[in-house]
TORNUDO-832054 format. One record per residue (C-alpha): chain; z, y, x; residue in one letter. Coordinates in nm, 3 decimals, padded with zeros to 5 digits. Layout:
// residues N
 chain       Z       Y       X res
     A       Z       Y       X   a
...
***
This chain:
// residues 563
 chain       Z       Y       X res
     A -00.945  03.752  00.808   m
     A -01.298  03.869  00.585   s
     A -01.234  04.137  00.320   k
     A -01.280  03.940  00.058   i
     A -00.980  03.700  00.155   v
     A -00.772  04.093  00.212   e
     A -00.893  04.129 -00.149   t
     A -00.750  03.823 -00.302   a
     A -00.408  03.822 -00.113   e
     A -00.338  04.170 -00.209   e
     A -00.445  04.097 -00.598   q
     A -00.246  03.762 -00.518   l
     A  00.062  03.996 -00.415   r
     A  00.039  04.263 -00.682   q
     A  00.014  04.079 -00.981   a
     A  00.309  03.881 -00.861   v
     A  00.480  04.248 -00.856   l
     A  00.371  04.342 -01.123   s
     A  00.507  04.015 -01.352   a
     A  00.841  04.081 -01.149   l
     A  00.847  04.419 -01.269   g
     A  00.765  04.301 -01.634   e
     A  01.021  03.995 -01.648   a
     A  01.303  04.298 -01.490   v
     A  01.176  04.534 -01.809   a
     A  01.196  04.221 -02.026   a
     A  01.521  04.177 -01.946   g
     A  01.437  03.863 -01.816   e
     A  01.551  03.888 -01.446   l
     A  01.830  04.148 -01.304   p
     A  01.709  04.483 -01.193   a
     A  01.712  04.406 -00.821   e
     A  01.522  04.461 -00.514   p
     A  01.260  04.238 -00.499   i
     A  01.262  04.064 -00.141   p
     A  01.006  04.060  00.099   a
     A  00.758  03.747  00.031   f
     A  00.455  03.522  00.210   a
     A  00.101  03.460  00.071   v
     A -00.056  03.131  00.266   e
     A -00.276  02.912  00.226   v
     A -00.125  02.549  00.158   p
     A -00.161  02.253  00.381   g
     A -00.288  02.083  00.102   d
     A -00.578  02.274 -00.112   r
     A -00.507  02.047 -00.393   a
     A -00.187  02.195 -00.435   h
     A -00.373  02.544 -00.455   g
     A -00.574  02.795 -00.260   d
     A -00.305  03.053 -00.232   f
     A  00.042  03.007 -00.240   s
     A  00.366  03.249 -00.284   a
     A  00.729  03.197 -00.203   n
     A  00.834  03.487 -00.406   a
     A  01.048  03.264 -00.669   a
     A  01.241  03.089 -00.343   m
     A  01.303  03.443 -00.166   v
     A  01.450  03.578 -00.416   s
     A  01.701  03.352 -00.584   a
     A  01.986  03.490 -00.404   k
     A  01.871  03.888 -00.489   a
     A  01.868  03.752 -00.889   f
     A  02.140  03.456 -00.871   r
     A  01.865  03.206 -01.021   l
     A  01.728  02.922 -00.944   p
     A  01.406  02.962 -00.780   p
     A  01.245  02.763 -01.070   r
     A  01.356  02.961 -01.332   k
     A  01.191  03.311 -01.144   i
     A  00.891  03.143 -01.138   a
     A  00.889  03.016 -01.455   e
     A  00.941  03.417 -01.542   c
     A  00.676  03.530 -01.302   i
     A  00.412  03.283 -01.467   l
     A  00.433  03.417 -01.841   s
     A  00.441  03.742 -01.714   h
     A  00.127  03.685 -01.512   l
     A -00.207  03.900 -01.558   a
     A -00.505  03.734 -01.335   l
     A -00.850  03.932 -01.506   d
     A -00.969  04.117 -01.280   g
     A -00.852  03.916 -00.981   t
     A -01.028  03.646 -00.727   y
     A -00.791  03.386 -00.912   f
     A -00.837  03.201 -01.213   e
     A -00.509  03.037 -01.285   r
     A -00.158  02.957 -01.090   a
     A  00.112  02.717 -01.178   e
     A  00.458  02.637 -01.041   t
     A  00.546  02.360 -00.854   a
     A  00.880  02.145 -00.648   g
     A  01.156  02.392 -00.677   p
     A  00.966  02.726 -00.709   g
     A  00.630  02.759 -00.565   f
     A  00.395  02.966 -00.688   l
     A  00.035  02.824 -00.690   n
     A -00.277  02.999 -00.753   f
     A -00.668  02.863 -00.836   f
     A -00.988  03.089 -00.696   l
     A -01.219  03.162 -00.930   s
     A -01.594  03.131 -00.897   p
     A -01.594  03.506 -00.826   a
     A -01.428  03.478 -00.467   f
     A -01.635  03.230 -00.391   y
     A -01.975  03.400 -00.487   a
     A -01.844  03.735 -00.321   a
     A -01.766  03.559 -00.010   v
     A -02.119  03.442 -00.051   v
     A -02.291  03.774 -00.111   a
     A -02.065  03.946  00.177   d
     A -02.196  03.710  00.434   v
     A -02.543  03.780  00.330   l
     A -02.446  04.177  00.374   a
     A -02.265  04.137  00.669   q
     A -02.561  03.977  00.850   g
     A -02.498  03.953  01.254   e
     A -02.211  04.166  01.192   r
     A -02.020  03.900  00.995   y
     A -01.690  03.829  01.146   g
     A -01.640  04.098  01.349   r
     A -01.319  04.312  01.269   s
     A -01.154  04.680  01.377   d
     A -00.842  04.436  01.438   f
     A -00.807  04.537  01.824   g
     A -00.847  04.903  01.707   k
     A -01.058  04.970  02.044   g
     A -00.760  04.912  02.265   k
     A -00.919  04.870  02.608   r
     A -00.922  04.530  02.768   v
     A -01.002  04.409  03.109   m
     A -01.060  04.008  03.141   v
     A -01.107  03.895  03.485   e
     A -01.193  03.567  03.561   f
     A -01.386  03.306  03.796   v
     A -01.326  03.555  04.080   s
     A -01.382  03.272  04.336   a
     A -01.368  03.268  04.744   n
     A -01.710  03.384  04.835   p
     A -01.653  03.186  05.148   t
     A -01.821  02.884  04.970   g
     A -01.985  02.760  04.647   p
     A -01.818  02.731  04.289   m
     A -01.655  02.422  04.195   h
     A -01.541  02.289  03.839   m
     A -01.221  02.479  03.806   g
     A -01.436  02.820  03.827   n
     A -01.737  02.607  03.605   a
     A -01.432  02.557  03.321   r
     A -01.274  02.907  03.415   g
     A -01.638  03.089  03.352   g
     A -01.728  02.941  03.050   a
     A -01.322  03.020  02.892   l
     A -01.313  03.350  03.047   g
     A -01.675  03.472  02.904   d
     A -01.590  03.353  02.558   c
     A -01.249  03.497  02.536   l
     A -01.379  03.817  02.599   a
     A -01.672  03.783  02.335   s
     A -01.395  03.703  02.101   v
     A -01.158  03.986  02.191   l
     A -01.491  04.236  02.135   d
     A -01.560  04.060  01.786   a
     A -01.227  04.139  01.722   a
     A -01.243  04.491  01.769   g
     A -01.106  04.553  02.163   y
     A -01.317  04.764  02.419   q
     A -01.402  04.450  02.651   v
     A -01.436  04.471  02.996   w
     A -01.565  04.198  03.205   r
     A -01.483  04.170  03.594   e
     A -01.517  03.946  03.895   f
     A -01.246  04.013  04.193   y
     A -01.459  03.949  04.510   v
     A -01.190  03.834  04.825   n
     A -01.447  03.977  05.038   d
     A -01.096  04.104  05.319   a
     A -00.770  03.912  05.422   g
     A -00.724  03.581  05.589   n
     A -01.022  03.392  05.398   q
     A -01.245  03.618  05.541   i
     A -01.129  03.586  05.900   e
     A -01.103  03.189  05.859   k
     A -01.515  03.228  05.751   f
     A -01.629  03.442  06.067   g
     A -01.396  03.155  06.292   i
     A -01.572  02.890  06.124   s
     A -01.936  03.039  06.086   l
     A -01.897  03.151  06.510   e
     A -01.837  02.807  06.582   a
     A -02.144  02.585  06.391   r
     A -02.323  02.891  06.554   y
     A -02.246  02.806  06.907   i
     A -02.285  02.462  06.840   q
     A -02.605  02.531  06.721   h
     A -02.714  02.661  07.095   f
     A -02.510  02.408  07.307   k
     A -02.402  02.092  07.106   g
     A -02.083  01.977  06.888   e
     A -01.875  01.962  07.174   d
     A -01.924  02.290  07.318   a
     A -01.673  02.465  07.110   v
     A -01.418  02.279  06.902   e
     A -01.421  02.270  06.550   f
     A -01.098  02.445  06.456   p
     A -00.945  02.168  06.195   e
     A -00.821  02.454  05.917   d
     A -01.138  02.583  05.900   a
     A -01.464  02.581  05.618   y
     A -01.611  02.252  05.687   h
     A -01.902  02.256  05.431   g
     A -02.302  02.172  05.523   d
     A -02.294  02.531  05.360   d
     A -02.174  02.700  05.678   i
     A -02.393  02.482  05.923   r
     A -02.674  02.588  05.700   e
     A -02.599  02.946  05.742   h
     A -02.542  02.964  06.095   a
     A -02.868  02.772  06.149   a
     A -03.060  03.032  05.954   n
     A -02.913  03.292  06.144   f
     A -02.958  03.184  06.464   a
     A -03.296  03.161  06.335   a
     A -03.316  03.504  06.250   l
     A -03.135  03.654  06.570   y
     A -03.141  03.361  06.819   g
     A -02.905  03.313  07.119   d
     A -02.851  03.730  07.116   k
     A -02.465  03.688  06.980   y
     A -02.372  03.408  07.196   l
     A -02.278  03.666  07.462   s
     A -02.145  03.903  07.277   a
     A -01.766  03.993  07.195   p
     A -01.613  03.714  06.994   a
     A -01.539  03.991  06.709   e
     A -01.858  04.134  06.719   e
     A -01.993  03.820  06.646   r
     A -01.774  03.729  06.384   r
     A -01.872  04.033  06.219   a
     A -02.203  03.979  06.221   a
     A -02.224  03.681  06.087   l
     A -02.033  03.730  05.832   v
     A -02.185  04.024  05.707   a
     A -02.495  03.802  05.727   y
     A -02.348  03.520  05.548   a
     A -02.110  03.680  05.268   l
     A -02.369  03.875  05.072   p
     A -02.571  03.580  05.089   l
     A -02.279  03.363  04.944   n
     A -02.211  03.668  04.668   i
     A -02.554  03.680  04.569   e
     A -02.557  03.284  04.462   r
     A -02.253  03.331  04.244   m
     A -02.409  03.624  04.038   h
     A -02.734  03.389  04.020   r
     A -02.525  03.069  03.954   d
     A -02.338  03.300  03.681   l
     A -02.639  03.438  03.566   e
     A -02.739  03.128  03.486   k
     A -02.451  03.024  03.317   y
     A -02.517  03.326  03.085   r
     A -02.204  03.515  03.277   i
     A -02.276  03.865  03.300   v
     A -01.993  04.074  03.453   y
     A -01.937  04.502  03.338   d
     A -01.810  04.483  03.779   e
     A -01.792  04.261  04.068   w
     A -01.474  04.467  04.226   f
     A -01.482  04.481  04.628   l
     A -01.108  04.373  04.769   e
     A -01.192  04.513  05.118   s
     A -01.226  04.891  04.890   s
     A -00.853  04.878  04.827   l
     A -00.812  04.888  05.192   h
     A -01.059  05.083  05.280   k
     A -00.964  05.334  05.027   s
     A -00.611  05.263  05.121   g
     A -00.498  05.175  04.784   a
     A -00.300  04.879  04.945   v
     A -00.106  05.070  05.214   k
     A -00.041  05.311  04.912   a
     A  00.122  05.012  04.718   v
     A  00.344  04.947  05.045   v
     A  00.454  05.287  05.063   d
     A  00.543  05.328  04.681   l
     A  00.719  04.974  04.713   l
     A  00.917  05.088  05.019   t
     A  01.001  05.428  04.882   a
     A  01.158  05.256  04.574   k
     A  01.408  05.018  04.838   g
     A  01.213  04.729  04.761   l
     A  01.066  04.606  05.091   t
     A  01.280  04.517  05.425   y
     A  01.161  04.470  05.752   e
     A  01.214  04.110  05.876   k
     A  01.066  03.916  06.227   d
     A  00.795  04.228  06.261   g
     A  00.671  04.200  05.901   a
     A  00.716  04.360  05.592   v
     A  00.852  04.198  05.302   w
     A  00.907  04.288  04.905   y
     A  01.260  04.158  04.720   k
     A  01.022  03.980  04.493   a
     A  01.309  03.803  04.406   s
     A  01.488  04.061  04.249   e
     A  01.163  04.097  04.014   n
     A  01.055  03.785  03.875   g
     A  00.984  03.580  04.163   g
     A  01.138  03.260  04.288   e
     A  01.171  03.366  04.691   k
     A  01.021  03.717  04.849   d
     A  00.716  03.783  04.955   e
     A  00.547  03.921  05.237   v
     A  00.332  04.235  05.213   l
     A  00.257  04.306  05.614   i
     A  00.201  04.017  05.850   r
     A  00.416  04.086  06.243   a
     A  00.014  04.180  06.299   n
     A -00.004  04.480  06.139   g
     A -00.233  04.338  05.861   n
     A -00.188  04.291  05.498   p
     A -00.101  03.948  05.287   t
     A -00.350  03.860  05.027   y
     A -00.035  03.915  04.769   f
     A -00.018  04.342  04.923   a
     A -00.387  04.361  04.810   a
     A -00.379  04.213  04.456   d
     A -00.093  04.390  04.358   i
     A -00.273  04.696  04.439   a
     A -00.585  04.560  04.275   y
     A -00.305  04.525  03.965   h
     A -00.259  04.868  04.009   r
     A -00.595  04.993  04.000   n
     A -00.698  04.812  03.688   k
     A -00.434  04.957  03.496   f
     A -00.519  05.307  03.613   e
     A -00.836  05.252  03.535   r
     A -00.708  05.304  03.192   g
     A -00.672  04.976  03.037   f
     A -00.443  04.885  02.787   d
     A -00.398  04.465  02.845   t
     A -00.555  04.277  03.163   c
     A -00.606  03.923  03.163   i
     A -00.627  03.735  03.426   d
     A -00.780  03.360  03.407   v
     A -00.663  03.167  03.724   w
     A -00.611  02.811  03.811   g
     A -00.274  02.637  03.702   a
     A -00.201  02.644  04.088   d
     A -00.118  02.997  04.047   h
     A  00.137  02.941  03.848   h
     A  00.396  03.051  04.072   g
     A  00.232  03.349  04.107   h
     A  00.221  03.534  03.745   v
     A  00.612  03.623  03.749   a
     A  00.626  03.770  04.052   r
     A  00.290  03.992  03.985   m
     A  00.457  04.065  03.655   k
     A  00.778  04.177  03.834   g
     A  00.551  04.397  04.057   a
     A  00.386  04.582  03.779   m
     A  00.719  04.657  03.691   d
     A  00.840  04.735  03.983   a
     A  00.604  05.066  04.102   i
     A  00.677  05.173  03.727   g
     A  00.379  05.002  03.564   l
     A  00.452  04.772  03.202   d
     A  00.371  04.397  03.339   g
     A  00.433  04.283  02.991   s
     A  00.049  04.431  02.942   k
     A -00.069  04.131  03.206   l
     A -00.144  03.804  03.076   h
     A -00.258  03.514  03.243   v
     A -00.423  03.235  03.089   v
     A -00.374  02.875  03.320   l
     A -00.639  02.657  03.307   i
     A -00.596  02.274  03.397   q
     A -00.797  02.052  03.595   l
     A -01.099  01.913  03.484   v
     A -01.206  01.550  03.557   r
     A -01.568  01.429  03.515   l
     A -01.653  01.144  03.363   m
     A -01.931  00.921  03.339   q
     A -02.004  00.572  03.248   g
     A -01.650  00.600  03.175   g
     A -01.491  00.672  03.541   e
     A -01.418  00.962  03.757   v
     A -01.701  01.119  03.930   v
     A -01.640  01.296  04.237   r
     A -01.994  01.362  04.411   m
     A -02.265  01.464  04.353   s
     A -02.562  01.239  04.343   k
     A -02.825  01.461  04.464   r
     A -02.592  01.576  04.745   s
     A -02.355  01.306  04.776   g
     A -02.081  01.628  04.777   k
     A -01.822  01.758  04.540   a
     A -01.994  01.873  04.259   i
     A -02.013  02.273  04.206   q
     A -02.113  02.448  03.972   l
     A -02.465  02.447  04.015   s
     A -02.510  02.057  04.056   d
     A -02.333  02.036  03.701   l
     A -02.585  02.303  03.565   l
     A -02.840  02.115  03.683   d
     A -02.718  01.795  03.516   e
     A -02.605  01.908  03.172   v
     A -02.762  02.180  02.959   p
     A -02.591  02.495  02.976   v
     A -02.525  02.497  02.585   d
     A -02.314  02.177  02.640   a
     A -02.116  02.298  02.967   a
     A -02.025  02.602  02.776   r
     A -01.920  02.410  02.444   f
     A -01.755  02.094  02.622   f
     A -01.556  02.372  02.838   f
     A -01.406  02.594  02.495   n
     A -01.324  02.276  02.275   m
     A -00.947  02.233  02.511   r
     A -00.723  02.461  02.500   e
     A -00.702  02.619  02.893   a
     A -00.361  02.447  02.886   s
     A -00.436  02.130  02.881   t
     A -00.635  01.865  03.118   q
     A -00.977  01.777  03.060   m
     A -01.233  01.515  03.069   d
     A -01.590  01.636  03.106   f
     A -01.833  01.360  02.984   d
     A -02.164  01.436  03.147   l
     A -02.315  01.101  03.004   d
     A -02.210  01.304  02.632   l
     A -02.290  01.611  02.714   a
     A -02.696  01.502  02.753   v
     A -02.684  01.278  02.436   e
     A -02.892  01.406  02.172   q
     A -02.690  01.221  01.884   s
     A -02.439  01.394  01.620   s
     A -02.157  01.190  01.877   s
     A -02.277  01.510  02.134   n
     A -02.039  01.792  01.996   p
     A -02.270  02.097  02.053   v
     A -02.571  01.860  01.934   y
     A -02.423  01.798  01.584   y
     A -02.328  02.182  01.566   v
     A -02.698  02.300  01.620   q
     A -02.841  02.017  01.406   y
     A -02.647  02.180  01.132   a
     A -02.807  02.522  01.204   h
     A -03.172  02.377  01.254   a
     A -03.116  02.171  00.934   r
     A -03.070  02.462  00.734   i
     A -03.367  02.595  00.909   c
     A -03.571  02.320  00.813   s
     A -03.502  02.377  00.421   i
     A -03.633  02.676  00.416   f
     A -03.928  02.592  00.640   k
     A -03.987  02.336  00.413   n
     A -03.950  02.473  00.041   l
     A -04.144  02.808  00.229   a
     A -04.452  02.511  00.284   a
     A -04.437  02.484 -00.091   e
     A -04.459  02.833 -00.218   g
     A -04.088  02.864 -00.295   i
     A -03.885  03.156 -00.145   a
     A -03.527  03.264 -00.118   p
     A -03.445  03.575 -00.325   r
     A -03.126  03.778 -00.348   a
     A -02.864  03.618 -00.613   c
     A -02.631  03.791 -00.867   g
     A -02.283  03.729 -00.865   k
     A -02.315  03.535 -01.184   a
     A -02.588  03.306 -01.005   e
     A -02.361  03.312 -00.734   l
     A -02.070  03.162 -00.946   a
     A -02.290  02.890 -01.044   r
     A -02.139  02.724 -00.730   l
     A -01.849  02.556 -00.829   t
     A -01.886  02.167 -00.686   s
     A -01.583  02.080 -00.427   p
     A -01.862  02.063 -00.123   e
     A -01.974  02.379 -00.240   e
     A -01.599  02.542 -00.255   k
     A -01.477  02.352  00.079   a
     A -01.757  02.511  00.246   l
     A -01.750  02.860  00.141   i
     A -01.373  02.820  00.159   r
     A -01.455  02.814  00.547   h
     A -01.701  03.101  00.573   l
     A -01.399  03.274  00.425   a
     A -01.209  03.210  00.696   d
     A -01.415  03.270  01.014   y
     A -01.313  03.693  01.078   t
     A -00.958  03.497  01.071   g
     A -01.035  03.258  01.280   e
     A -01.144  03.497  01.551   i
     A -00.839  03.761  01.507   v
     A -00.608  03.388  01.600   a
     A -00.811  03.333  01.886   a
     A -00.801  03.684  01.994   a
     A -00.463  03.681  01.929   k
     A -00.348  03.357  02.096   a
     A -00.647  03.436  02.369   y
     A -00.801  03.036  02.278   e
     A -01.172  03.061  02.214   p
     A -01.130  02.689  02.172   a
     A -01.064  02.744  01.809   r
     A -01.418  02.930  01.810   i
     A -01.598  02.573  01.874   t
     A -01.313  02.403  01.611   r
     A -01.438  02.634  01.391   y
     A -01.820  02.533  01.462   c
     A -01.739  02.196  01.420   l
     A -01.552  02.180  01.106   e
     A -01.885  02.411  00.946   l
     A -02.115  02.179  01.091   a
     A -01.915  01.891  00.883   t
     A -01.892  02.120  00.576   l
     A -02.226  02.159  00.557   f
     A -02.359  01.827  00.605   h
     A -02.141  01.695  00.311   k
     A -02.249  01.959  00.097   f
     A -02.630  01.864  00.208   y
     A -02.537  01.497  00.147   n
     A -02.456  01.573 -00.200   t
     A -02.557  01.870 -00.338   c
     A -02.960  01.899 -00.357   r
     A -03.124  02.222 -00.325   v
     A -03.504  02.174 -00.443   k
     A -03.538  01.994 -00.753   g
     A -03.234  02.124 -00.946   e
     A -03.340  02.487 -01.191   e
     A -03.433  02.755 -01.034   e
     A -03.110  03.004 -01.065   p
     A -02.895  02.711 -00.890   l
     A -03.113  02.640 -00.616   m
     A -03.152  02.995 -00.580   q
     A -02.746  03.004 -00.513   a
     A -02.769  02.743 -00.283   r
     A -02.999  02.851 -00.067   l
     A -02.769  03.154 -00.097   s
     A -02.525  02.941  00.051   l
     A -02.741  02.817  00.313   c
     A -02.823  03.132  00.436   a
     A -02.489  03.246  00.423   a
     A -02.389  02.952  00.623   t
     A -02.688  02.960  00.919   r
     A -02.546  03.325  00.972   v
     A -02.219  03.201  01.029   t
     A -02.331  02.930  01.282   l
     A -02.519  03.184  01.434   e
     A -02.283  03.442  01.487   n
     A -01.995  03.167  01.591   a
     A -02.241  02.975  01.804   l
     A -02.329  03.372  01.970   a
     A -02.006  03.415  02.076   l
     A -01.998  03.117  02.271   l
     A -02.346  03.231  02.406   k
     A -02.503  02.895  02.271   i
     A -02.890  02.896  02.104   d
     A -02.865  02.780  01.739   a
     A -03.228  02.634  01.760   p
     A -03.469  02.669  01.455   e
     A -03.585  02.320  01.541   s
     A -03.442  01.987  01.710   m
***
């Protein structure tokens, strides 16, 4: 929460404690220890801006009805010098408090003083957090699940950074193992077919059938001709993979940068095999008595460590499994000094969560420091119907197709409008619509509207100036107060989003902020009011603009000055 809200809560707490102390000293309440009580914001602000349950929780200790205790507190309550102007009792003994104009003035002044740092806090105490997200298979183009995971993972990293964590973004490149072998076999078949025809070699059923494989094979043939037709199969596949894999990874870089995602590191799975890290983790599990041999393979006792069943680590052919490499990779993460590691995975990895956490515990690390955000499926909608194919290519829609169809701002905002755990429909028509029905347009329009207020006044020679607290205390209309209270909530929203790994809280915050600003704009005149009130309202407009810019920056969404 903002420091103004923190101060208000502490003032309230101390005022209640002082009142209780005076009531005890006056003999109105027994001299008993005062239980801890909660200070919170009521669901309905008509009942007060803050409430305290001090009277309710003290009933047992004081052996008195809560209402009687609440009345004693009220009779001794001193609110002078606080951000509160009055208090009242309600129901069986709740204490409700109402904020004074000084609070609203202080919030606006605080936002303007902090500027682009408004909303940031030290909640995370500088703890190191890695967010690993997307990590798409590099054997083909990225799909819609990667589009959602990319937006959500990147915004989650931004939220954690704003909440005071030291954040590291990482992409895990699966450039080893079965999928790379399959990639090589697929490329090899298409390469041979390029020269000898479709019937020359049967294309494996479980190979990669995409047109990108044909394109790679054709381009490789254009560069090297039929040189590799007579080469040993292993050499031929290695050459094809060495050619095509970097191109795929480069395309991933390009697509994700267009999506405004830049990683601190692209970590190669192959580096774990080359360094011996995969073998080392298997040896460690064996030394701990957590492996056994069966049918020529090395198995891990996953069922004893959170998994549903035991898992193969080393296949009978001597090759490590993906799971073995994954254990080594997560061990590597923690050995790099991260306090918390967050993985953003597709919902189909649900069964992998418990066994990976268990594996961390098994090798002597703390599995509770590994957190997994599971992302549900996305349905693309257009004209009220599900869309599965790109109009341009006639194939399954990829991340690059989506970014050709809709603005990046819309994609990033839409994908962060729902919690990761919920399935979502992405409305392609709505994403490109320039109206208040489009959520991102609605939010951006609020920012542009504020900019136009300043621009229009500047054209008339009217410039904003700094306002004192007495002038800002003029902001007393219901619309002004509602808008300022929401500004005050921004820091707390970031912290709540960081705690819950839920960046959707920020898009919801933006939408509500835009709504409250539009209500203020439609009700409260800026131009034409007496100068002190006009300047106070300009300060509120400026504070709203700052907060909108900061929130949109977390989402890496533009804040346009005109629309």
